[in-house]
C-alpha positions as CSV (number, residue, x, y, z in Angstrom):
1,M,-27.3,34.2,-46.4
2,V,-23.8,33.8,-47.8
3,A,-22.7,32.5,-51.2
4,D,-20.1,33.1,-53.9
5,S,-22.1,34.9,-56.6
6,G,-19.4,34.5,-59.2
7,S,-19.8,38.1,-60.2
8,F,-18.3,41.6,-59.7
9,S,-20.7,42.3,-56.8
10,P,-19.5,41.2,-53.3
11,S,-23.1,41.4,-52.0
12,A,-23.8,37.7,-51.7
13,G,-20.6,37.1,-49.7
14,K,-20.7,40.3,-47.6
15,P,-23.0,39.5,-44.6
16,A,-20.6,37.2,-42.8
17,Q,-17.6,39.6,-43.3
18,V,-19.7,42.5,-42.0
19,V,-21.0,40.8,-38.9
20,A,-17.5,39.3,-38.1
21,A,-16.0,42.8,-38.3
22,W,-18.6,44.1,-35.9
23,L,-18.0,41.3,-33.4
24,E,-14.2,41.8,-33.7
25,R,-14.7,45.5,-33.0
26,G,-16.8,44.7,-29.9
27,L,-19.9,46.6,-31.1
28,A,-22.9,46.4,-28.8
29,I,-25.1,44.2,-31.0
30,E,-27.5,41.3,-30.4
31,L,-27.5,38.6,-33.0
32,C,-30.8,37.0,-33.8
33,E,-31.5,34.2,-36.2
34,P,-33.9,35.5,-38.9
35,T,-36.8,33.4,-40.1
36,P,-36.6,32.6,-43.8
37,V,-39.5,33.8,-46.0
38,T,-41.8,31.4,-47.7
39,V,-42.6,31.0,-51.4
40,D,-46.0,32.5,-50.7
41,Q,-44.4,35.6,-49.1
42,L,-42.0,36.0,-52.1
43,A,-44.9,35.6,-54.5
44,R,-46.8,38.6,-53.0
45,A,-44.0,40.8,-54.5
46,H,-43.0,38.7,-57.5
47,D,-44.6,36.5,-60.1
48,R,-44.9,33.0,-58.5
49,A,-43.6,31.2,-61.6
50,H,-40.6,33.5,-61.6
51,V,-39.9,32.8,-57.9
52,E,-40.2,29.0,-58.3
53,A,-38.0,29.0,-61.4
54,I,-35.2,30.9,-59.7
55,L,-35.4,28.8,-56.5
56,A,-35.2,25.7,-58.7
57,C,-32.2,27.1,-60.6
58,R,-34.1,27.0,-63.9
59,K,-33.9,30.8,-64.4
60,P,-30.9,33.2,-63.9
61,N,-30.7,35.0,-60.6
62,G,-29.8,38.6,-60.2
63,F,-26.1,37.8,-60.7
64,G,-26.9,36.2,-64.1
65,N,-26.3,32.6,-63.2
66,T,-28.3,29.6,-61.9
67,S,-26.1,28.9,-58.9
68,P,-27.7,26.6,-56.4
69,E,-25.6,28.2,-53.7
70,V,-27.1,31.7,-54.5
71,A,-30.6,30.2,-54.7
72,A,-30.2,28.7,-51.3
73,T,-29.5,32.1,-49.8
74,L,-32.5,33.9,-51.1
75,V,-35.2,33.0,-48.6
76,H,-32.7,34.0,-45.9
77,T,-31.8,37.4,-47.2
78,S,-35.4,38.5,-47.6
79,G,-36.1,36.7,-44.4
80,A,-33.5,38.8,-42.6
81,M,-35.2,42.0,-43.9
82,L,-38.6,41.0,-42.7
83,S,-37.3,39.7,-39.4
84,A,-35.4,42.9,-38.8
85,A,-38.5,45.0,-39.5
86,R,-40.6,42.9,-37.2
87,R,-38.0,43.2,-34.4
88,A,-37.7,47.0,-34.9
89,I,-41.5,47.3,-34.6
90,A,-41.6,45.1,-31.5
91,D,-38.8,47.0,-29.8
92,R,-39.9,50.5,-31.2
93,A,-36.2,50.9,-32.1
94,I,-33.5,49.9,-34.6
95,A,-32.7,46.6,-36.1
96,C,-30.4,45.6,-39.0
97,A,-30.6,43.0,-41.8
98,P,-27.0,42.5,-42.8
99,A,-28.0,41.7,-46.4
100,S,-28.0,43.3,-49.8
101,G,-29.3,42.9,-53.3
102,F,-33.0,44.1,-53.2
103,H,-34.0,47.3,-54.9
104,H,-33.4,46.4,-58.6
105,A,-35.4,43.2,-58.4
106,M,-38.7,43.7,-60.3
107,H,-41.9,41.8,-60.2
108,H,-40.8,39.2,-62.7
109,I,-37.2,40.3,-63.6
110,A,-34.0,39.8,-61.7
111,G,-30.8,41.7,-62.5
112,A,-28.2,44.2,-61.4
113,F,-27.1,41.9,-58.5
114,C,-30.7,41.8,-57.1
115,T,-32.8,38.6,-57.3
116,F,-35.8,39.1,-55.0
117,N,-36.8,42.5,-53.6
118,G,-36.6,42.0,-49.8
119,L,-37.8,45.5,-49.2
120,M,-41.2,44.8,-50.9
121,V,-41.4,41.2,-49.7
122,A,-41.1,42.6,-46.1
123,A,-43.4,45.6,-46.7
124,L,-46.2,43.4,-48.2
125,A,-45.8,40.8,-45.4
126,L,-46.0,43.5,-42.8
127,H,-49.1,44.9,-44.4
128,H,-51.0,41.7,-45.1
129,E,-49.9,39.6,-42.1
130,D,-49.1,42.1,-39.3
131,G,-51.6,44.9,-40.1
132,A,-49.0,47.6,-40.9
133,R,-50.9,50.5,-42.2
134,R,-47.9,52.4,-43.7
135,V,-44.4,51.2,-44.5
136,G,-41.6,53.6,-45.5
137,V,-38.7,52.6,-47.9
138,L,-35.9,55.2,-47.6
139,D,-33.4,54.2,-50.2
140,Y,-29.9,55.9,-50.0
141,D,-28.2,53.4,-52.2
142,M,-26.3,55.1,-55.1
143,H,-28.7,53.7,-57.7
144,Y,-32.3,54.2,-58.5
145,G,-34.7,51.7,-56.9
146,N,-36.4,50.7,-60.1
147,G,-37.5,47.3,-58.9
148,T,-39.2,48.8,-55.8
149,V,-41.1,51.2,-58.0
150,D,-42.1,48.4,-60.4
151,I,-43.5,46.2,-57.6
152,I,-45.3,49.1,-55.9
153,E,-47.1,49.8,-59.2
154,R,-47.9,46.2,-60.1
155,T,-49.2,45.3,-56.6
156,G,-51.0,48.5,-55.9
157,A,-49.1,48.9,-52.7
158,A,-50.2,52.5,-52.0
159,F,-49.4,52.0,-48.3
160,V,-45.7,52.1,-49.1
161,T,-44.0,55.6,-48.9
162,H,-41.0,55.2,-51.2
163,Y,-38.1,57.6,-51.7
164,T,-35.0,56.7,-53.7
165,A,-32.2,59.3,-53.4
166,A,-30.6,58.4,-56.7
167,E,-33.4,60.3,-58.4
168,H,-31.9,63.6,-57.1
169,Y,-28.2,63.1,-56.2
170,D,-25.6,61.6,-58.4
171,S,-22.2,63.4,-58.0
172,P,-20.0,64.9,-55.2
173,H,-21.4,68.3,-56.3
174,H,-24.6,67.2,-54.7
175,A,-23.2,66.2,-51.3
176,A,-24.0,69.4,-49.4
177,R,-27.5,69.5,-50.8
178,L,-28.1,65.9,-50.0
179,L,-27.3,66.4,-46.4
180,A,-29.1,69.6,-46.1
181,E,-32.3,68.1,-47.6
182,L,-32.0,64.8,-45.8
183,P,-34.0,65.8,-42.6
184,A,-37.0,66.7,-44.6
185,R,-36.8,63.5,-46.7
186,V,-36.8,61.5,-43.4
187,R,-39.6,63.6,-41.9
188,A,-41.8,62.6,-44.9
189,M,-41.8,59.2,-43.3
190,A,-43.8,60.4,-40.3
191,G,-46.7,58.1,-39.5
192,C,-45.0,55.0,-40.9
193,D,-45.2,51.9,-38.7
194,V,-41.6,51.2,-39.7
195,V,-39.0,52.5,-42.2
196,L,-36.8,50.2,-44.2
197,Y,-33.6,52.1,-44.7
198,Q,-31.1,51.2,-47.5
199,A,-27.8,52.5,-46.0
200,G,-25.8,52.1,-49.2
201,A,-22.0,52.1,-49.0
202,D,-21.9,52.7,-52.7
203,Q,-22.9,56.4,-52.2
204,H,-19.2,56.9,-51.3
205,A,-17.4,59.2,-53.7
206,A,-14.6,56.6,-54.3
207,D,-16.9,53.7,-55.1
208,P,-16.4,52.4,-58.6
209,L,-20.2,52.5,-59.1
210,G,-20.7,55.6,-57.0
211,G,-20.6,58.2,-55.6
212,V,-21.5,61.3,-53.8
213,L,-20.4,61.4,-50.2
214,T,-17.1,61.2,-48.3
215,T,-16.7,58.7,-45.4
216,A,-17.4,61.5,-42.9
217,E,-20.4,62.6,-44.9
218,L,-21.8,59.0,-45.1
219,A,-21.5,58.8,-41.3
220,R,-23.4,62.1,-41.0
221,R,-26.0,60.8,-43.4
222,D,-26.7,57.8,-41.1
223,E,-26.7,60.0,-38.0
224,I,-29.3,62.2,-39.5
225,V,-31.5,59.4,-40.6
226,F,-31.5,57.7,-37.2
227,A,-31.9,60.9,-35.2
228,E,-34.8,62.1,-37.3
229,L,-36.6,58.7,-37.1
230,A,-36.0,58.7,-33.4
231,A,-37.6,62.1,-33.1
232,L,-40.6,60.9,-35.1
233,G,-40.9,57.8,-33.0
234,V,-40.7,55.6,-36.1
235,P,-38.8,52.3,-35.8
236,V,-36.2,51.5,-38.5
237,A,-34.8,48.4,-40.0
238,W,-31.7,49.0,-42.2
239,N,-29.7,46.9,-44.6
240,L,-26.3,47.1,-46.2
241,A,-27.4,47.8,-49.8
242,G,-24.5,48.3,-52.3
243,G,-20.8,48.8,-51.9
244,Y,-18.1,47.9,-54.4
245,Q,-14.8,49.4,-53.2
246,R,-11.9,47.1,-52.7
247,D,-8.4,47.4,-51.3
248,P,-5.5,46.7,-53.8
249,D,-5.4,43.2,-52.3
250,G,-9.0,42.6,-53.2
251,S,-10.4,42.9,-49.6
252,L,-13.6,44.6,-48.8
253,R,-12.1,46.7,-46.0
254,P,-13.3,50.1,-47.4
255,V,-16.9,48.8,-47.5
256,L,-16.7,47.1,-44.2
257,E,-15.6,50.4,-42.6
258,I,-18.6,52.2,-44.0
259,H,-21.0,49.6,-42.7
260,E,-19.3,49.7,-39.4
261,N,-19.9,53.5,-39.2
262,T,-23.6,52.9,-40.0
263,A,-23.8,50.3,-37.2
264,R,-22.1,52.7,-34.8
265,A,-24.6,55.5,-35.7
266,A,-27.4,53.0,-35.1
267,I,-26.0,52.0,-31.7
268,A,-25.5,55.6,-30.7
269,A,-29.1,56.5,-31.7
270,A,-30.7,53.6,-29.8
271,P,-31.3,55.4,-26.5
272,A,-33.1,58.2,-28.4
273,F,-35.6,55.7,-29.7
274,R,-36.3,54.6,-26.1
275,R,-37.1,58.2,-25.2
276,S,-39.2,58.9,-28.3
277,P,-43.0,59.4,-28.0
278,I,-44.9,56.3,-28.9
């Protein structure tokens, strides 16, 4: 899942750092090896020729290059999202795909640090292979999920309930309203077999491509999402989404701290899922 993307975005190199930080902190997590997706699974969400050209390094990926290292990660990042969703459904609880780079990837266009849309790859696989009747995509990345919208429209995936927060909140002046309206946004996912939650670190007010919320408000965002889904009895698979802050020395410490807070909120909410009505 890890590569040097050769770009401004740290997303392709972030998974290993995030998981290493969680292990160093002693977080109560279970690591499971995800199953990579197939070309057929990718081609449900994307044009097959587009998929094959990117994997063969004949067409630029979402980072604007044809890196073989990036291409080699792509079946694993989408695979992590699908595997996390399947694990969440099986356990009726929470799972995480420590991956990024999904929601700007369109049916036949890659860009904005996103190559394949793992959200829609997972949703379509769950629907066609596992019989999921309804899949929620709750997108609290800072940026609008245009790729997800495009794929839903092109594939006729009416079974996907999609919400992208960037449509309504784009400055710190919106923070209080975002948090006040969040429970209702989550409750709109009632009846979903699983919710795919983009817990974007780039919603932080200090993010160079953000932001709306403070660190404490981001933590509260995640607590609300997990608590409301637990109350609904809806499993959730979350991912890292965006995050672009760096320390002066270039490290990702600010982003790692935000992802750690999300993981802690998920761990704290796990018992409530076990008590939820099924």
